[in-house]
C-alpha positions in Angstrom: -56.9 29.4 -17.0 -56.3 30.9 -13.5 -52.8 31.0 -12.2 -53.8 28.6 -9.4 -55.1 26.1 -11.9 -51.9 26.3 -13.9 -49.8 25.7 -10.8 -51.9 22.7 -9.9 -51.5 21.3 -13.4 -47.7 21.8 -13.2 -47.6 20.0 -9.8 -49.6 17.1 -11.2 -47.3 16.8 -14.2 -44.2 16.9 -12.0 -45.6 14.3 -9.7 -46.5 12.0 -12.6 -43.0 12.4 -14.1 -41.4 11.6 -10.7 -43.6 8.5 -10.3 -42.7 7.3 -13.8 -39.0 7.8 -13.0 -39.3 5.8 -9.8 -41.1 3.0 -11.5 -38.5 2.8 -14.3 -35.5 2.9 -12.0 -34.9 -0.9 -11.8 -34.9 -1.1 -15.6 -32.6 1.8 -16.0 -30.2 0.1 -13.5 -30.3 -3.1 -15.6 -29.6 -1.2 -18.8 -26.6 0.6 -17.1 -25.2 -2.7 -15.8 -25.6 -4.3 -19.3 -23.8 -1.3 -20.9 -21.0 -1.6 -18.4 -20.6 -5.3 -19.1 -20.5 -4.7 -22.9 -18.0 -1.9 -22.5 -15.7 -4.0 -20.5 -15.9 -6.9 -22.9 -15.3 -4.6 -25.8 -12.4 -2.9 -24.0 -10.7 -6.3 -23.3 -11.2 -7.4 -26.9 -9.7 -4.2 -28.2 -6.7 -4.6 -25.9 -6.2 -8.2 -27.1 -6.2 -6.9 -30.7 -3.4 -4.6 -29.8 -5.0 -1.2 -29.2 -3.3 1.1 -26.8 -4.9 1.7 -23.4 -6.2 5.2 -24.2 -7.4 4.3 -27.6 -9.3 1.3 -26.4 -10.8 3.3 -23.6 -11.8 6.2 -26.0 -13.5 3.7 -28.4 -15.5 2.1 -25.5 -16.6 5.4 -24.0 -18.0 6.5 -27.4 -20.3 3.4 -27.4 -21.5 3.9 -23.8 -22.8 7.5 -23.9 -25.5 7.8 -21.2 
Protein backbone atom coordinates (compact mmCIF):
# COMPACT_ATOMS: atom_id res chain seq x y z
CA UNK A 1 0.00 0.00 0.00
CA UNK A 2 1.31 3.44 -0.90
CA UNK A 3 1.96 5.92 1.93
CA UNK A 4 -0.79 8.21 0.61
CA UNK A 5 -3.30 5.35 0.70
CA UNK A 6 -2.28 4.52 4.25
CA UNK A 7 -2.70 8.15 5.33
CA UNK A 8 -6.11 8.34 3.69
CA UNK A 9 -7.19 5.12 5.42
CA UNK A 10 -6.02 6.55 8.75
CA UNK A 11 -7.97 9.77 8.17
CA UNK A 12 -11.13 7.81 7.35
CA UNK A 13 -10.75 5.71 10.52
CA UNK A 14 -10.23 8.80 12.68
CA UNK A 15 -13.24 10.52 11.12
CA UNK A 16 -15.41 7.44 11.71
CA UNK A 17 -14.25 7.25 15.33
CA UNK A 18 -15.01 10.95 15.92
CA UNK A 19 -18.45 10.60 14.33
CA UNK A 20 -19.25 7.59 16.54
CA UNK A 21 -18.13 9.49 19.64
CA UNK A 22 -20.31 12.48 18.72
CA UNK A 23 -23.33 10.25 18.12
CA UNK A 24 -22.85 8.42 21.45
CA UNK A 25 -22.25 11.57 23.51
CA UNK A 26 -25.88 11.95 24.76
CA UNK A 27 -25.91 8.35 25.98
CA UNK A 28 -22.56 8.81 27.70
CA UNK A 29 -23.91 11.88 29.51
CA UNK A 30 -26.96 9.90 30.64
CA UNK A 31 -24.70 7.15 31.98
CA UNK A 32 -22.55 9.67 33.85
CA UNK A 33 -25.63 11.31 35.37
CA UNK A 34 -26.95 7.91 36.45
CA UNK A 35 -23.61 6.98 38.03
CA UNK A 36 -23.54 10.29 39.89
CA UNK A 37 -27.05 9.75 41.26
CA UNK A 38 -26.19 6.22 42.37
CA UNK A 39 -22.95 7.36 44.02
CA UNK A 40 -24.77 10.09 45.94
CA UNK A 41 -27.47 7.66 47.10
CA UNK A 42 -24.85 5.14 48.18
CA UNK A 43 -22.82 7.82 49.96
CA UNK A 44 -25.87 9.02 51.90
CA UNK A 45 -26.78 5.44 52.82
CA UNK A 46 -23.25 4.73 54.03
CA UNK A 47 -23.23 7.91 56.12
CA UNK A 48 -26.56 6.91 57.69
CA UNK A 49 -25.06 3.52 58.54
CA UNK A 50 -22.33 5.30 60.48
CA UNK A 51 -19.39 5.31 58.06
CA UNK A 52 -16.99 8.21 58.40
CA UNK A 53 -16.96 10.89 55.69
CA UNK A 54 -13.68 9.79 54.10
CA UNK A 55 -14.49 6.08 54.26
CA UNK A 56 -17.92 6.55 52.67
CA UNK A 57 -16.43 8.75 49.97
CA UNK A 58 -13.67 6.22 49.22
CA UNK A 59 -16.20 3.39 48.91
CA UNK A 60 -18.35 5.41 46.52
CA UNK A 61 -15.41 6.45 44.35
CA UNK A 62 -14.38 2.81 43.93
CA UNK A 63 -17.81 2.07 42.41
CA UNK A 64 -17.88 5.05 40.05
CA UNK A 65 -14.60 4.57 38.18
CA UNK A 66 -14.99 6.21 34.78
